[in-house]
Steps between C-alpha positions, in 0.01 A plus 500: 500500500653191345875489457666438166763228499701676230515818710621304804777348288582841353533657845736223612714557191500878546620456860845396372508679166627838617739349751671321213467776239456841668572672168172373355186718499252459786230355276643230275223385258552125529225237481407192698282267295349158539691243296336285235684178582549344842866422426565876485361553849185676612613855420789662317648849490678685219685731743850402383412599141363836615817573700740382230513823300531719806773288662671409171516136598360184341153409639621157609779649713255735668254216555768296678580796726132548579450131562753494780336794678143384439561149625530630856190720458287211376653236730230250592246681281622421149777343296664710229704426190652686208359384168563581137722804461393680812147420618460420869243227562314475831369169634260562789518286813189379686559745785486795259152400380351443846418865590354558153275197538383627838428835337260332257321332788480812714387740228240266347273693265737799509800302385646644182424860602809710421583870511659586166215738409549723804137609482533658152155591365430298187183492294422200281240574235381198305212347305339844436289348222272740316148454645367394161479125557576214739850387593653236274774251585774740386379751757519219754874466439547874565283476811692208648836661424418845637336364814785259577765765431326733747494225765871427450596867521301538820672193650833660402430811707343740251183698570283384211170624360313322220298707256261442209477782245151526353505629141152649523548797269534542125359364177511132604248571776277692261502202262432262791192702597369498143562124475299439817219721374485297178469175699235659722296608197526150350350352817212745471436386141639819350731515201853578611856464378829467690708810412816476295779373724243401762485209744321183387557269796221296657576667833335823379176310429502394866553859611219613271264241654575633848432851379168403339390328822586810702368772270273339242482717185508834684854584388383555143311806621817675621672779312783363286779670699367374834428157353855466368647603835277250682592206276870583530493508878274197536725287277815606684346437844370153416814387321719630782283313749560181300874569481518556877317175565728297273809654656381431853436136411852498357619630841599839361389814681610861465568772754374764260294522181596819314267657244652657189200730481602669827822620338290723275245595764771606748708692247795262526536453126540873456731507802728242340502697175599811695785307660626386159476854361689636803773242440517633140462159336191579288454668164218584263472367147207473257266645762582224752709493818789251494746350752860464377533136606778441242728686739496187720515228237145475362482445123281807448347786697149448634181707489366616835204711385340453158427796274133479607608567859442150642782333698630161382503182708873555541430827678266344754758226563762767571257678733430173679869436568552861606215439744680191635811706565298765682345229717846426636594173332876461470471234232212391281473167319276463197406151379396513134387252239723415205305728265628801698868429443537782247360745754799467732745750338250788492391431857856498627568818304201669663638419846825675405301794366315531831835508677441180698783273625652251257376197696151634579320296232558127458309311229441126468362354178289186534495294183195332350335180617393228260240274653536147365214255497583156358812655357315770305518873584189704566479856370420808705351832391316720749337718236354213298415295806728212392697466821540258789383676815719470807183391679481187284860408581441551875192278486678229300844467664466704819675813625802318646586324177439802278713730716788252524507437124497874431783559748736208438665662196660838433203728415690635201477160330199373308301242698322197361246398762405135452159443661525120509839507667390762753203289609706192583510394865841338481863570582548605136295810576738759659224656713394163637866406556564800727165499681524124560824553696308726739209256522742214572648690792151569634429127476822417689398740778155344528659156541753637747228640722322166496823357641508767770780699335503879474681623183540843658671380815848660523797263494702434814807407297696658215411421141685213339443438132465131422618491142534752219128500412414651838774760477418594140135539596584742779747693282229549240249615763725764655580638153146636468583861606766508227238405242267772629782751456583383148135499398450853633817635341435338162121538507455132421244286688598197291812472718268417790332231289834346406615505860181342635512226239860427598417503872197274446721260304749486785221431747342227286843331475546530876150365565546203266840397639461559874257387763393821672291349782698230676416434864822301542700818416327778703777763464538446127122507458480827695769655279334388179169643616677832557643483147149436369369794702760729342428374148128550556556864598717569198262329257204687643680835495625448146156398372346804671731725297354341188143539628459122515355290783693246707255208538486268800371207295504404133 
């Protein structure tokens, strides 16, 4: 497991805290954070402010007392100073960084693995697009986010399972089947009409062609009930096959594909209703069964079973989450599109009604994507067929670029995806900028080997940083586990993107200002190759959390 620099600093501070102030509680909730400006040190702690109220002293006075005690603890490892009205700034010495740098080199592909999750079972359910049409670019943003979040949580020590929920029950599937049958009849020269609210996309014509090639016109001879069931299932199977293929090419796979239909077949919908009745949170009105979701902040109560006896979609969603709890997940994360934002209060209310823990359900909303081509937006509508398939974006800009662009912003913000900008092979393109740092290091290593140098050869001397650029580069590299922790705690992959861009920038500056391979300076060359080796590991590990490749050449 990788160590966290902030925790090492915290432990050093705690070693003197209770000697100085035994009256303070055992767990003082102080922070150690990276500073924004170099003049304020590498890290700073707010401990003096936290202690001020308890000790009834000014923060600056406490900070001065702490400084005297901490100076001996950090002797040779860091310089400390009191700043502002009580912050304690920490300036790390070279010797402090050395073991952390060696940790990067020793752990390699495992560097950045931390243990904050303690094996907690977490399920991440994302994409879960209705099997009524292909994935569009908005679904791609959900796919990239959910997949990367799962990777980050796993790296942070959680036991993670990824799931796709297949909405293969209900009226939408009936309409899909009828829409496919209409397209099939058209291909056979028969008069047909897409049903009201049906699906008009070109993709259904392709499915109908496959069906005609397989079965000819024999399906018209089937009884209507059997024919409807066949068209429904055939459409779902073919569209799901297409969705799976697009996701796999987008480097997104799932541990489990869960069918909504099984909730009805296995009696789990009725089981969830029984649970809600037992908890005494349901009532009957106008011949329907309702859940009193207003009790937990929803704007109105919600129908569970209509007066005709059929359960609502809300009911099957409740049953699905009750099923997740019974499967032993301690926390479940749902990644939803922006059009589901209004669904959050009722869903949270239903978790309370089931009697599940407060933090069991976590919901992330992924805002819309506007695809720009020559500065003009392109519209998307699955039902009318006016959408930009994710497949088209993959083919045009590539998986690496698409994933990075989807991930480099907070998912809750609207994204304008500029195709022309994304296709540039220049340092202005953020994906290229980060990947090129990795490719540059690979190029340095190829040249080194031609010179008979082994980048992986351990040093025989201690590390000595020749200038601030070298030291800053190493400090950024060993901060990677902290970024993994923050990303896992906040559920934000874009923090990884920001970090990698910053690290790549530091490497490009180092590369442009220093001669890495210098036969007249063998020790310095050996050290700089080790720095490059560490940066390569961090870049590769960070990109892997985003589902993006680390190229050897560009």
